[in-house]
N, C-alpha and C positions, 0 to 999 in steps of 0.2 A: 610495483609490490613495492613497500619499506622493508628495509634492513633487519632482522632476526636475530636478537641474539644467539649465540651460543647455548649449549648445555652446560658448557665451563664459565660462559660468561656468565649466565645465571647465579652459578652456584658461587660465583667472585667475586658478583654487582655486594652481597650484605656486608665482607668485609675490607671490599674499599671501601665500601659506603661509613664502616665505623673506620677506619686507617683515617677518612679526611676528615672526621669530627675530633677525635682527635690529635691532628696537627692540630685544627683549631682551638682545639682546648691547651693546647700546647704554646701557641699565638697568646692567647688569651695572658697562659699565666708568665710569658716572658713579657709582656708589657708591661703586664702588674708589676713584677721585680722593678720593670726598668724603670719605671714610676715612682717605687720604691712602695705601695700598696699592698706587698707580701715582700715577702723574702725574709728570711735568718744572717744571725751575726752571732760567732763566735768571739768573744774578746779574752783575752789571755792580762792577766795583772799581777804584779809581785805586787801591788797592795790593793786595796780595795776604795781608799779615801779619795783618789786622783779619778778611779773608773767610774764612780757609783753619778755623779755628778754627770758624767759623759753619758753613761746610759740612760740617765735621764731626760736630758735634750734630748737624745733620739726617739725616748719611746715619745716624747711629746712632739715631737715635729714628727716622727712616721711608723704610728699606732700600729700598723699594717707590720713593720719587722719584730719576730721573735731574738729575741737577743739572749745568750745566756753566759754567765762570767765563770771563768777558770782561775782562778788563783794560785799563787806558787813564788819561791824565791825567785829570784833576777834570771836566772840561768836557766830554770826551769819554764817560766816566761817564755825567755829568746827560741828556747829549743821549739817552745811549741808555735810558733810563727813560724821559724824556717822550716818545720814539717809540714806548716798548714794545717795539723792539726784546730788552727786559731786562724781568723782574718785579720786582726788587728790586735794590739796590744799598749797597754800603759806600762813604763818599767823607767828604773832609772839606769841611766846607758851610763856606764864609765869609759869607752874605749869609739875609735871609729867603728862604723857597720856602713864602707857603702853600699850596700846590700840591701838598706834598707833603708823608705822614707820614712822621714820624723817630722814632727813638729812636736815644738816646749808647748807643757803646757804652766811651767812654774820652776823654782826652783825649793830645794828644802835641802835644811843644813842637820850634820847629825847633831844632838844631846846627849846630855849626861842623863842618866836618871838613877836615884838614889834612894835610898828608905830617908825619914823626915827625921829623924834623928841623927843624919849621918855625921861628923865633925866638916865636910865641906858642904852643908848643904845651908849652914847659913850667910853663904859666900852668895852673889847674884852671879859669877862665872866663874867656871874653876879653869885653868889652862891646861894644855893637854899633857905638861909636862910635870905636873903633879901629879899622874897615874903611875909612872915609874915606879913598877913590884906593890902597885896595887892589883886588889883582889876583881877582877872583871868577868862577866858571864858573856856569852858575843850571840850570833845572829850562827847558822850554818853557814859552810865556805860559801856556797852562793848565793848567797847573799851580798846586793848593793854591800848595804849597813857594813857587814865584815867588812868586806873588798877596801871598803876606799877608810873604818877605819882603821886598819890596819899597816892600808899603806900612811896615813899621817905619821901615823906611832912611827913610824919606820922611817920615814923622812927627819922627824922628830929625834932619832935616835933613841927613845926610850921604847920598855918592855914590862907591858900589863900581865900580871899574874891571871893566867885563863882557869878557870877551874868548871867549865860550863859551855858548851853550842848546843843550844836550844833553835826546835825548827818554826818556830812562828814567836810572833811578838809577843804572843801571851803568853808564854811559855817566860820569856825571858824577865815578863814584869814578873810574875810569879815569884820566882827565882830571885830575881833585886830585890821583892819583898819579903822573902824568904834567908835573907843573909849570906846568901854563895858570891855576895861581890857587885858592883855596882854594873849600869847596865850601858851601853849609847844606842842608839835609837834615832830614827829619825825624827824632829818635831813633832811632824803630818802625825806620827805612828806612838808618838808617846803615850796619849789616852789621858781617864783622869781616875786616877788612885788614891781616895785618904793617904795609904800608904808611903804614897812616893812624892818626891818631886823631882822637876825635871830643873837643867841649869845648863844654861849657856854654854859652848866647851870652848875657849881660843886658844884656835890653832890654824893652820893652812891648810888646804886642803881638803878640808872637813865639809862641802858644799856639794852639791850633783840638780842637775836637771831632771826633772820626770820631763816623760817625752812618750807620745800617744808615736806607734811602728806601726808600718805594713812592709813586705815585701815591694822592693819598687814598681815590681810589674802589676800588682792588684792596688797600690794606689786608687789609681785613675779611673776603679770597676765598682760599680753601683751602691753596697751599702759601705763599703765601705769610704769610698768616695764622700757620702752625703757626713763619714761620720767625723772624716779630715774638714768639712766643711762646716759644720756644725763645733768643731772645737774653735778652728778661731774664731770665729765671732759670729753675727748677725750675719750682716753684709754678705759675711761670706757663703753661709747654709743660704741663703734669697740668694744669691750669684749661681749657685749650684743647682740648684730649686728646674732654673729660668733657663740657664744652658742648654741647647740641644742635645742630639744621641746620647 
């Protein structure tokens, strides 16, 4: 005689089959995530200008990855990365961060934004020392722009007259256009406005690197690893796709 299932076994059988089916589905999803056919990425950025080309490359290479971009100043961007609410970040890094993996995407420099009819607008370059006592508007203290410009002024021994602190580069441009003062912005963020001109600033300590960042322990995992490979260049991206594991 063959073995017959018990009443309990018969009751459990459909549940076991369902669990085994779920395990097969889970294995399939994990394989897709590993192969970057599916997945999610949250990227935090203190400026969209360097982040957007990177997200474009990710979308082109791995269309199954759903990406989202969260923007804020440098301080909030780094906080999101360290809190785990962002998988990676694009930000201006002004101090050592041994807990973060980094890849330099480029270097940007602070420039002066001023009304087109301002007396300094006729100069191709403005010396930082010419801003002593001059009315200025600035980003909030958590922004890399503010910190870099303030440090350069302090090192040079000058004290611009701060009239407004503003929470976005768009608000800063409007404040300059309405005569609240001159503005210091990264060149990449200066934008185009017929009311304004940008001028190079001569002085030390006015440039910084824009970096792709991730927590060191996550930089070699899944989609974050792929993002770093894409940012590094086509050869790195191809190597990452062909690397086992």
